[in-house]
N, C-alpha and C positions, 0 to 999 in steps of 0.2 A: 586494537582488539580484533581477534578473529574468533568465530565460533569454535567450540571444542568438539572436534570430530570424534574423539573417544566417547564423549557423552552421547552423541547421536547414533553411533554405530549400532545397528540392530534394533533400534527403537521403533515402535509402531506409532506412526505419526499420521494424523488426518489433517488435510488442508481443504477447507471449503473455498470455492472460487479459484481452484487451481488452473482453470483454463484461461484466466485473465492474465494481464501483464505482470503484476506483482506475484500472483500465484504461480505463474510459470517459472519465473526466476527463483522463487522459494523452493519449488519442487526440484528444480535442477540442482540447487545447492544441497538440499537435504539428501537427495539420492547420491550425490558426489561424496557425502560424508558417511554413507552406508546406512542411512535410515530406510525403513520400509514405509513407503509413502502411499497412502490412499487418498483419493480426491473425490469430492462431491461438488458438482457444479452443473450448470447448463452447458451445452455445447458452445464452442466459440462462434462468433458471428459469421455468417456465410457471405456477407456483403463486403468484407474487407479482410486483409491479411490478419493473422494472429501469430504471436510468438509461440503459443502452444503447438500450433501446427508446423510453423517454420523450424522450430527446434526439436520437433518430434518428441515432445514431453510425454505423450501417451505411452511411449516405450519404457518409461522409467517409473511408472506408478500404475496402480489400479484406478480406474475411473468409474464412478457411478454417476449417471445422469439423473439429477433430481432438482426440482424447483424448491428452494428453501421455504417458500410460502406453504408448501404441503407438509403440515406438521406430522401427520401419520407416517408418510413415506420417509421424511428426513430422520425422525427419531428411530425408525426401524433400521435405516442404513447405518446410523451412528452406532447403534447397539451391536449390529452385526460386525462392524469394523473393529470394535473393542480397542480404540486408540488409547495410548498412554498420554500423548500430548496432542492438543488440538490447536490449529491456527484457523481462525474464522476470518476469511477475506471476502466471501461472497457478498455482493452488494450491488445496488444501483449507484455507481460512483460519480455521476456527473451532475454539476450544478444546473446547467442549462436544461438538461433532460428532465430534471426534477420539476421545472416549471411546466413542461409539457405533460408530464405524467406524475402529478404529486401523490395521488392515492397509491399508485403502484410503488413509488419510492418509499412511502411510509410502510407499505405492506412488506416489502423486501427488507428494508434496513432495520425496522423496529420489530415486526412480528417474526421475520426470518431469524433475527438474533435470539428472540425469545424461544423459538422452536429449537434452535441449536442448543441453547442452554437447558431446555427441557430434556433433550436427548442425553445430557450429561448427568441428570439427576439419577442417583442410585446406580450409576454405572461404575462397577468396581474397578475397571481397568484404568480409568482416567486419573491423572495426577495434576495436570496443569492445562490451562487454556489461555491463549492470547487472542483477544478480540480486537481487530483492527478497526478503528473509527477514522478520525481525521483531525487536522488542526482547526477545521472550521466548526468544531463543536462549541467554541466559546461565543458568548454574546459579544459580538464585535462592535466596539465603541469607537474604532478608528483612532485609538490613542497611541502614544509613542512607545509605551513600554510593552515588552513581550508578555504573552499570556502564560500564566502558571497553572499547574494542574488543579489548584483550588479556586481558580477564578470561576465566575458564574458561567453556566452553560446557557446556550440559546441558539438562535438561528433565524435569519430573515427569510432565506430561501428554503424550500422544502427539503433539499438535500441536507443542508446544515442542521436544520431542525430535527430531521429524522435521525441523524447520527448523534445529536445531543440526547435525544430520547433513548437511543440504544445504550448510551452510557448509563442512564438511569436504570434501564432494564438489567444491565450487567451488574450494577451495584446491588440491586434488589436480590437477584438470584444468588450472588455471592454471599450476601449477609443472611438471607433467609434459608438457603439450602446448601449451597456447594461448599462453603467453608466448613460446615459441620460434618461433611462427609470426607473432608481432607483434600478437597480439590481447590487449588489456588488459581484464581482467575484474575487477569489483568487486562486493561485496555491500553492500546497503543495509538497515540495521536501523532501522526506524522505529517510533516509539511509536504509541499508539492514535490513529486519525484519525477526524475527524468532518467532515461536510459534506453539503450537499443531495444527495439522490438515492441515499443508502445505504438499501437495503431488506432487508439480510441479516437472517436470524434470529439470535437470541442475541447481538445487538450492542446496546449500551445506548441510543444515540440513536434508531435505527430502532424499537426496542421501545417507547421512550417515545412517539414520534410516533404509532405505530399505536394505542397505548392511548388517548392523548388525542384523536386524531381519532375514535375510536369512543366517546368519552365515558366511558371507564373509567379507574379509578385505576391508577397505576404502583406496583408493589410492589418494593421493593429488598431483596435478600437480604444484600448485603454493602456497606452504605452507607459504611463506613470504608475500603474498599479504595482504594489510591492508584495512579493511573496518569498517564503523561505524555501528556495529550491535546493534539492540535494539529489545525488545519484541514488538510484533505487537500492543498490547494495548497502548503503549506509543504514537506512531504516531496517532492512531485512536482517542485517547483522545484529541490530538492536533487538528485533523480535526474537531472534534465536537466543541471544544472550538473556533476554528476559525470561524465556521459557526455561532455560537452564537454571537460572536463579530461583524461579518459582518452585522448581522441584527440590532445590537445596534448602530454600528458606521461604516456606509458604506465607509467612507473616508479611512479606513485602508486597503482597497482592494489592493492586490499586491501579491508578491511572499514571501513564508515563508519556511525556512529550519526546518526540524524536525530530530533530531538525538541525540545521547548520548553526554556527555561531551567529548571533544577532547582527554582527558586523558584515555578514555575508548575504543578508537579504538584499535583493536588487530588484529593480523595476523590470517589467515585462520588456520594455524597449531595450534595456541594457542586456538582458538575457538573449534576445533575438540577435542583437548585433554581435554578441560573443559567439553565438551559434553560427552566424554567417561567416565569421572569421575562420572558424574551424571547418565549416562545410566547403569553403573555398569559392562560393559563387552564390547568387541569389539576390533578388531585389526586395527591399523592405519599404513599404509605403506607410507613413504615419498619418492616420485619419482619425484623430481623437473625436469622440462624440458620445452622445448619450446612448446607452444600451437599452434595448427593449426590456431588459430585466435587471434587477439590482445585483451588483457584484461588488464585494468588498474591495476597498482601495488600498488598505494597509493591513498586513497581518504578519506577526512574528511570534515565535515561541521561545519561552524560557526553558532550557534543558538542564538546569542545575541538578534537579532531583535525579534525572537519568544518569548523569555523570557521577553523582555521589553514590547512588545505590547500586547501579549496574557496573560502575567503573569503566565506562566507555565514553568515547567522544567521536565526532565525525572523522573519517579518514581522508576523504577526498575533498579538497577545496573546490569551490564552484568552477574555476577555470578548468581544472582537471576533469570534473564531472561532465562539463559540456564537451570538452575535447574527446573524451572516451565515447560519449553518446553519439556525436556526429561521425566519429570514425567508424562506429558500429554500423550506422545506416549507410555510409558510403561503401563500406566493405561488403555488406549484405547485398546492396544494389548491384555491385560488381560481380556477384556470384559466390561470395564466401558463404560457408555453412553457418547457419544461425546458431546452432548448438555450440560449435567450436568457438564462435565469437563470444558467446556467453561464458563458456568455460575459461577463455583467456582473460576476460574481465574479472571473473571470480578468483582466478589464480593471482592476478595482479593485486587485487584487493587483499587477499590473504597474506601475500608476501610483502605488502607495503610498498609496492612500486608506485 
């Protein structure tokens, strides 16, 4: 499945968090399909590279700098933008950072989402909104079966709990306000994503690339932890398809899981060894031990509803996803243009290569 370029051509789309990793890829794809993209976000971090800057994403959209914790400013910017479709990606997205700054994590992820939805109340232009949360919204019992959309929400760490709370905020605004004004709102719960241009701290592939590019070994604390890894374009294609369907059939609004087949969930150790194969070099040191903070050991998603309602399924198997990701980093380090690399991956995804 590929997004319908005819649907997106000329549409006024707002992306919050467009300066981040996923937001940059999404903005590139929307612009490529002819959408008029506006972005609301904080500036990219100044202490490390960012795909937003490397791929010159600012040339393809209008950017409004705003902290989503500022309700007055955010609502004013949303109303001025008059979007037809909204993708809400702005967040504090890191588990370990949430232990260091729990109150800030809740403020951004819970109240920031409430402020975004408040901006959509009584806004005549908007038809659909996709609020991106995470696969970690579920009360993780470390059991074998994959989590379904109607399983209990929860969260041990502040990040997971904040995203679970954001799900409740979305459901409340949808039922109490937005559905009555004809706005279809859905949440997207995606598994761990990989792809070129992710430079965030405390994420596995960016950490691996940084260490190997510096000629240093990669040390793994939890090599047996299992996660549903997928290339970033797979969930983004799902978000785009979800928005298309929300406009066509508002009654499908709700929660949707996006992830690989359950047979493709692998351990951290296996993923890094696969990445090393495609990177062509690098040392991996396994030093299992207790982490200073709690991290889930087993997590998988059931995506039957997404396949049935949206009629989509993942396109790139994990070996392909890892190969493309590591090829992106190698090529960019050798001087290739980041935007061109992203465009090439999107083309390959759309054509089924």
